[in-house]
C-alpha positions as CSV (number, residue, x, y, z in Angstrom):
1,M,-5.9,177.8,96.9
2,I,-2.7,179.1,97.5
3,F,-1.0,181.7,95.5
4,I,2.8,183.2,95.0
5,E,3.8,186.0,93.4
6,L,7.1,185.5,91.8
7,T,9.7,188.4,90.8
8,D,9.0,188.7,87.3
9,G,5.1,189.7,88.3
10,R,3.8,186.5,87.7
11,I,1.4,185.2,90.1
12,I,0.9,181.2,90.4
13,G,-2.0,179.4,92.3
14,F,-2.1,175.8,93.0
15,P,-4.9,173.9,95.5
16,A,-3.0,173.2,98.8
17,D,-4.8,169.0,98.0
18,R,-1.8,168.8,95.9
19,F,0.4,168.2,98.8
20,K,-0.1,165.5,101.6
21,I,0.3,167.6,104.4
22,L,-1.6,170.6,103.0
23,K,-4.6,168.3,102.3
24,N,-5.9,168.4,105.5
25,A,-5.0,171.7,107.1
26,T,-7.5,174.4,108.3
27,D,-7.2,177.4,106.4
28,E,-5.7,178.6,109.8
29,R,-2.6,176.5,109.7
30,L,-2.3,177.6,105.8
31,K,-2.2,180.9,106.3
32,E,1.3,180.3,109.0
33,V,3.7,179.8,105.8
34,T,6.7,181.7,105.3
35,L,9.7,182.3,102.8
36,R,13.0,180.8,103.4
37,L,16.0,180.3,101.6
38,N,15.5,184.1,100.2
39,G,12.7,183.0,98.5
40,Y,13.3,179.5,97.2
41,A,10.9,177.6,99.3
42,L,7.8,178.0,101.5
43,R,7.7,176.5,105.1
44,W,4.5,175.6,107.3
45,E,6.6,175.3,110.7
46,S,3.5,173.6,112.4
47,L,2.6,171.4,109.7
48,D,6.4,170.7,109.1
49,E,6.6,171.0,105.2
50,D,8.3,173.0,103.1
51,I,8.0,173.2,99.2
52,T,10.2,174.6,96.7
53,V,9.2,177.3,94.3
54,P,10.8,176.0,91.2
55,G,9.0,173.0,91.8
56,I,5.6,174.8,92.2
57,V,6.7,176.8,89.1
58,A,7.3,173.2,87.6
59,G,4.2,171.4,88.3
60,N,5.9,168.9,90.7
61,F,3.0,168.3,92.7
62,Q,2.5,165.1,95.2
63,L,-1.3,164.1,94.5
64,P,-2.9,164.5,91.1
């Protein structure tokens, strides 16, 4: 599970396996996430993956 805390205090979680690249990543790789674009996006440099926070909030996942 990946959890993010929004500026309004809400905490949103989603399973990593809802995204193709994150699905096969190890826990160690998933922990290597950084915030980008002033908190607008999550970036996994070693996986070359970016996910936007608004997309997560809207439930826009790649996989069911």
